[in-house]
C-alpha positions in Angstrom: 1.6 -3.0 15.7 5.3 -3.7 15.5 4.7 -7.8 15.4 6.6 -9.8 12.6 6.1 -11.6 9.6 5.3 -15.2 9.4 7.1 -15.4 6.1 10.7 -16.5 6.7 11.4 -14.4 3.8 10.8 -10.8 5.1 11.6 -9.6 8.4 9.1 -6.6 7.8 7.0 -5.1 10.8 3.8 -3.8 10.0 5.3 0.0 10.5 8.0 -0.9 7.9 5.3 -1.7 5.5 3.4 1.1 5.8 6.5 3.5 6.1 7.5 1.9 2.5 4.3 3.0 1.7 4.1 6.4 2.6 7.8 7.1 1.0 6.0 5.7 -2.4 3.0 7.7 -2.7 4.8 11.1 -0.8 7.6 10.7 -3.4 5.0 10.1 -6.8 2.8 13.0 -5.1 5.5 15.3 -4.5 5.0 16.0 -1.2 6.9 15.5 1.7 6.1 12.1 3.3 5.2 13.8 6.9 2.8 15.7 4.6 0.8 12.7 3.9 -2.2 11.9 5.1 -2.4 8.5 5.0 -6.4 8.7 5.6 -6.7 9.8 2.3 -7.4 8.9 -0.9 -4.5 8.8 -3.5 -6.5 10.4 -6.0 -6.6 13.1 -3.3 -2.9 14.0 -4.0 -3.6 13.2 -8.0 -2.1 10.0 -8.3 -3.0 8.4 -12.0 -2.4 5.0 -13.1 1.2 5.7 -14.1 1.8 6.6 -10.0 0.1 3.4 -9.0 2.2 1.5 -11.6 5.2 3.0 -9.9 3.9 2.7 -6.4 3.5 -1.1 -7.1 6.9 -1.9 -8.3 8.4 -0.3 -5.3 6.0 -2.6 -3.2 7.1 -5.4 -4.9 10.8 -4.4 -4.7 10.7 -3.7 -0.7 8.5 -6.2 0.1 9.7 -9.3 -1.9 5.9 -9.7 -3.0 5.7 -11.5 -6.7 2.4 -10.8 -9.0 0.8 -8.8 -6.1 -3.1 -8.1 -7.4 -3.5 -5.4 -10.7 -5.6 -3.3 -8.5 -4.4 -3.6 -5.2 -3.8 0.3 -5.1 -7.3 0.8 -6.3 -9.1 -1.6 -3.8 -7.3 0.1 -1.5 -7.1 3.3 -1.7 -5.2 5.2 1.1 -2.1 4.1 2.9 -3.8 2.8 5.4 -6.2 0.4 3.9 -3.4 -0.4 1.6 -1.0 -0.8 4.7 -3.7 -3.6 6.2 -3.9 -5.6 3.0 -0.4 -5.2 1.9 0.1 -6.8 5.5 -2.6 -10.2 5.2 -0.7 -10.2 1.5 2.9 -10.8 3.4 1.5 -13.2 6.0 -0.5 -15.2 3.6 -4.0 -13.9 4.8 -7.2 -13.2 2.6 -8.0 -9.5 1.7 -11.0 -7.9 0.6 -11.6 -4.8 -1.2 -12.2 -1.7 1.7 -15.9 -1.0 1.4 -15.3 2.7 -0.5 -13.4 1.0 -3.5 -16.0 -2.2 -3.1 -18.4 0.5 -3.6 -17.0 1.8 -7.1 -16.2 5.2 -4.8 -12.4 5.5 -6.4 
């Protein structure tokens, strides 16, 4: 998917959003970005609430989001699911928690 956002404040593509997430999560997890499996839960990489906060701040800075939902990373516990949720936020679309998060499997 290589579509640009519909907001005038951002020219990020979906791929850009995913790259930002991979870089931020990999940095917090202490792994190389190319070693990060985007379908594995953040907790598999040992990310805790402090690491999630750091990733969240990176998301805010790069994506230009202000006050994203506090539990965004826990409701969308992989890079793949979080990238989709962020893309929807950037395009002002409603987002829902992933099935695993909604079932309490964090």
